N, C-alpha and C positions, 0 to 999 in steps of 0.2 A: 504494500500500500504506500502510495506517495502522499506524505502528510500535507503538502500544500494543496492537494486536490480534494481534501476533506471539505464538504459543503460549508460548514461554519467558517473555515479559513478562507474559502473563495468568496463568500459573501462579505467578510471583513476586508479582503483585498479590493473588492469592487467598491465598497464604501470609501476606502482610503483613496482609490483612484478618483472617485467623484469629488471628494474633498480636495484633492490635489489640483484637479482641473478647476474647481471653484476658486481656490486660492489664486491660481494664475489669472483668472478673469478679474477677481477683485483687485489684484495688484495692477492690472491694466487700467481699471477704473481710477485708482489712486493716481497713477502716472498721468492720466488724462484729465485730472480735475480742473485744469485751466484751459483745456483745448476747446475752442469755440465749436458749438454744435454737438459735442460728445454726450451721449446718453449712457448712463451706467448699465452694465450687463451683469447677468447672473445665470447660473445653471438652474434648470427646473429641478425641483426636489425629486428624489427617488420616490416613486409611487409604490407603496407596499402592497396595496390591493391589486394593482396591475401585475406586480411580480407574482403574487399568489395565483392570479388567473392564468398567467403564462406557465406556471409550474404544472398546472393541470393538463397541459397540452401533450404530455407524454415524452417530450424531448428532455432528455437529461439522464439521470441514473436509472438503472433497471429496477422496476418495481416488481418484487416477487410476491407481494401480498396486496390485496385490494385496499388494505388499511394503511399502507405505506404512503408517504408523500413523496412524489417525484420532484426533483429540483431541476429547474430550467437552466438554460445557458446563461452565461454572464453577459451583461450589457456594457462592459467596460469600453469606453471610447465612443459610446453612442448617446452621450448625454446631450440634452437639448439646451441651447442658449436662448435667452429672451432678454429684452430690454426691461430694466427696472429703474426708471428715473427715481432718484432718492428725494428729489424736490422739484418744484417748478423750475423751469429753465431760467437761467440768468439772462440778462439782455443779449449776451453773446451766444445763447442757445445751449449752454452747458447745463446738464442736469445731474451733477455729481455732488453729493454731500460727503465731505471727507469724514465727518463724524460717524455717519451711518456706515460708510465703507470700513472704517476702522473697527466698528462694533462687529460687523460681519466677519472681518479678518480674524478678530480675536475669537469669536465663536467657532469659526471653521478650524482654527488651530487647536482649540480645546477638544473639539469633536475628533479631529485626526489623532490627537494624543490618546484619547480614550480608546479609539479603535485599534491603534497600534499596541496599547497595553493589553487589550483583550486578545489580540492576535498572539502576542508573546506568551500570555498566560495559557492560552489554548495549546500552543506548541509545547510548552513545558509540561502540561498535563498529559498530552498525548505521548510525549517521550517517556514520561514516568510510567504511563500505562503499559508501554511496550518494553519497558525495562532498560532504557538507555540512560 
């Protein structure tokens, strides 16, 4: 068994990928806070209900019992961007609030750290379980 392919670990990796891509977009927003006509961007949040519906498609792990839950494929790299103006546009058309962007950056960083900690703990538990 390849430990990184365990469903819990792959879901955490996907979450960290989403958070990493979000952090990139937020840093672009901060960098363009004075650019005329620039509108803040963000990634659409991961939709848990949609992910659950997609896991029922049968694409994923082999289900040997009708009571098992199949896990779908990863959506890494397929995250949707959308405009999220933080405020009404300035006279130059810029709609970026540095305060809101920094709050988002801080929240994203905390979420990434939490996911990374969970990933490390899960790896440690799995290694302990197999006797390494």
